[in-house]
C-alpha positions as a LaTeX table, in Angstrom:
\begin{tabular}{lrrr}
\hline
Residue & $x$ (\AA) & $y$ (\AA) & $z$ (\AA) \\
\hline
Met1 & 20.87 & $-10.92$ & $-13.17$ \\
Ser2 & 19.42 & $-14.90$ & $-13.13$ \\
Glu3 & 17.08 & $-16.50$ & $-16.00$ \\
Phe4 & 14.47 & $-16.94$ & $-13.11$ \\
Lys5 & 14.39 & $-12.56$ & $-12.02$ \\
Asp6 & 14.54 & $-11.95$ & $-15.95$ \\
Leu7 & 11.24 & $-14.33$ & $-16.68$ \\
Ile8 & 9.64 & $-12.16$ & $-12.83$ \\
Lys9 & 9.98 & $-9.42$ & $-13.86$ \\
Ser10 & 8.24 & $-9.89$ & $-17.10$ \\
Asp11 & 5.54 & $-10.95$ & $-16.07$ \\
Ala12 & 5.70 & $-7.54$ & $-14.03$ \\
Asp13 & 6.08 & $-5.43$ & $-16.91$ \\
Ile14 & 2.64 & $-7.48$ & $-18.56$ \\
Phe15 & 0.88 & $-7.27$ & $-15.81$ \\
Ile16 & 1.85 & $-3.60$ & $-15.08$ \\
Asn17 & 1.00 & $-2.29$ & $-18.87$ \\
Asn18 & $-1.53$ & 0.23 & $-20.15$ \\
Asp19 & $-2.34$ & $-2.09$ & $-23.17$ \\
Glu20 & $-3.30$ & $-4.96$ & $-20.39$ \\
Phe21 & $-4.16$ & $-3.84$ & $-17.16$ \\
Ala22 & $-3.27$ & $-0.47$ & $-15.90$ \\
Glu23 & $-4.11$ & 2.07 & $-15.79$ \\
Glu24 & $-2.33$ & 5.81 & $-15.16$ \\
His25 & $-3.07$ & 7.07 & $-11.35$ \\
Glu26 & $-1.78$ & 9.96 & $-8.85$ \\
Phe27 & 0.08 & 8.25 & $-6.18$ \\
Asn28 & 1.49 & 10.79 & $-3.83$ \\
Gly29 & 2.19 & 13.35 & $-6.04$ \\
Gln30 & 3.28 & 10.89 & $-9.07$ \\
Asn31 & 1.86 & 9.35 & $-11.70$ \\
Ile32 & 2.40 & 6.26 & $-11.70$ \\
Lys33 & 1.10 & 2.53 & $-14.23$ \\
Cys34 & $-0.36$ & 0.90 & $-11.28$ \\
Val35 & $-3.61$ & $-1.89$ & $-11.65$ \\
Val36 & $-6.37$ & $-0.98$ & $-8.79$ \\
Asp37 & $-9.40$ & $-3.26$ & $-6.94$ \\
Asp38 & $-11.45$ & $-1.17$ & $-5.36$ \\
Phe39 & $-13.44$ & $-2.30$ & $-2.54$ \\
Ser40 & $-16.23$ & 1.01 & $-2.72$ \\
Ser41 & $-18.62$ & 1.93 & $-0.17$ \\
Val42 & $-17.84$ & $-1.13$ & 2.49 \\
Pro43 & $-20.18$ & $-0.10$ & 5.62 \\
Ser44 & $-18.31$ & $-2.87$ & 7.92 \\
Phe45 & $-14.56$ & $-2.69$ & 6.47 \\
Phe46 & $-13.64$ & 0.70 & 8.68 \\
Lys47 & $-14.66$ & $-0.43$ & 12.34 \\
Ser48 & $-12.07$ & $-2.03$ & 13.45 \\
Thr49 & $-10.11$ & 1.65 & 12.23 \\
Ala50 & $-10.30$ & 3.58 & 14.78 \\
His51 & $-8.91$ & 7.12 & 12.31 \\
Phe52 & $-12.25$ & 6.36 & 10.32 \\
Glu53 & $-15.10$ & 4.62 & 13.47 \\
Gly54 & $-18.42$ & 4.26 & 12.41 \\
Leu55 & $-17.68$ & 6.64 & 8.93 \\
Leu56 & $-18.92$ & 5.10 & 5.31 \\
Gly57 & $-14.99$ & 4.28 & 4.02 \\
Arg58 & $-13.31$ & 3.02 & 0.47 \\
Ala59 & $-11.05$ & 0.39 & 0.19 \\
Ile60 & $-8.58$ & 0.32 & $-2.49$ \\
Lys61 & $-6.31$ & $-2.37$ & $-3.15$ \\
Ile62 & $-3.38$ & $-0.82$ & $-5.87$ \\
Tyr63 & $-0.60$ & $-3.02$ & $-7.63$ \\
Val64 & 2.88 & $-1.58$ & $-8.64$ \\
Lys65 & 6.06 & $-2.22$ & $-10.04$ \\
Lys66 & 8.41 & $-1.42$ & $-7.44$ \\
Asp67 & 10.93 & 0.10 & $-9.36$ \\
Asp68 & 8.21 & 3.08 & $-10.33$ \\
Leu69 & 7.74 & 4.54 & $-6.74$ \\
Leu70 & 9.78 & 6.78 & $-5.86$ \\
Glu71 & 9.85 & 4.90 & $-1.98$ \\
Val72 & 7.49 & 2.54 & $-0.28$ \\
Pro73 & 4.39 & 3.92 & 1.69 \\
Ala74 & 5.08 & 2.36 & 5.75 \\
Asn75 & 2.13 & 0.94 & 7.44 \\
Asn76 & $-0.10$ & 3.94 & 8.45 \\
Val77 & 1.23 & 6.58 & 7.04 \\
Glu78 & $-1.68$ & 9.25 & 5.15 \\
Ile79 & $-0.91$ & 9.61 & 1.25 \\
Thr80 & $-3.09$ & 10.47 & $-1.47$ \\
Phe81 & $-4.05$ & 8.86 & $-4.38$ \\
Asp82 & $-5.91$ & 10.36 & $-7.32$ \\
Asn83 & $-6.09$ & 14.08 & $-4.87$ \\
Lys84 & $-7.27$ & 12.61 & $-2.10$ \\
Pro85 & $-6.20$ & 11.20 & 1.11 \\
Tyr86 & $-5.82$ & 7.75 & 2.17 \\
Met87 & $-4.06$ & 6.14 & 5.02 \\
Val88 & $-2.33$ & 3.22 & 3.57 \\
Lys89 & $-3.32$ & $-0.19$ & 5.71 \\
Ser90 & $-0.83$ & $-2.45$ & 3.93 \\
Ser91 & 2.23 & $-2.51$ & 1.89 \\
Leu92 & 3.55 & $-5.45$ & 0.74 \\
Asp93 & 6.74 & $-6.25$ & $-1.97$ \\
Asn94 & 6.31 & $-9.50$ & $-3.60$ \\
Met95 & 8.95 & $-9.71$ & $-6.55$ \\
Gly96 & 8.79 & $-5.99$ & $-7.53$ \\
Ile97 & 5.16 & $-5.93$ & $-6.92$ \\
Val98 & 3.84 & $-3.54$ & $-4.77$ \\
Glu99 & 0.65 & $-4.39$ & $-3.15$ \\
Ile100 & $-0.69$ & $-1.35$ & $-1.36$ \\
Thr101 & $-3.81$ & $-1.45$ & 0.44 \\
Ile102 & $-5.28$ & 2.54 & 1.64 \\
Glu103 & $-8.04$ & 3.19 & 3.54 \\
Gly104 & $-10.54$ & 6.41 & 3.20 \\
Ser105 & $-13.29$ & 7.91 & 4.78 \\
Glu106 & $-16.41$ & 8.83 & 2.18 \\
Phe107 & $-16.65$ & 12.26 & 4.65 \\
Cys108 & $-12.33$ & 13.06 & 3.14 \\
Leu109 & $-13.67$ & 11.68 & $-0.44$ \\
\hline
\end{tabular}
């Protein structure tokens, strides 16, 4: 592996680390270490999403090492996070760290 790739991997190991930023969460039946950015109770966030139109919802951004996932979820797929249903809004692989944005209705949570 190149020196640059080793450096990126070590950065990911620092960022996704229980002693630093990460916490354990359930993701689609799998326990993973991830960093969570929670945009709770955003009324205007769901106006463009037909599935949740007019409902108060919750949006969460999850950062996880790609190697820790069984598979990277596709956009517009239903998943569970902490045993609650969500829809994947976007999923981006950024040098081994996957940034997953999920949305859910307060009604379902």
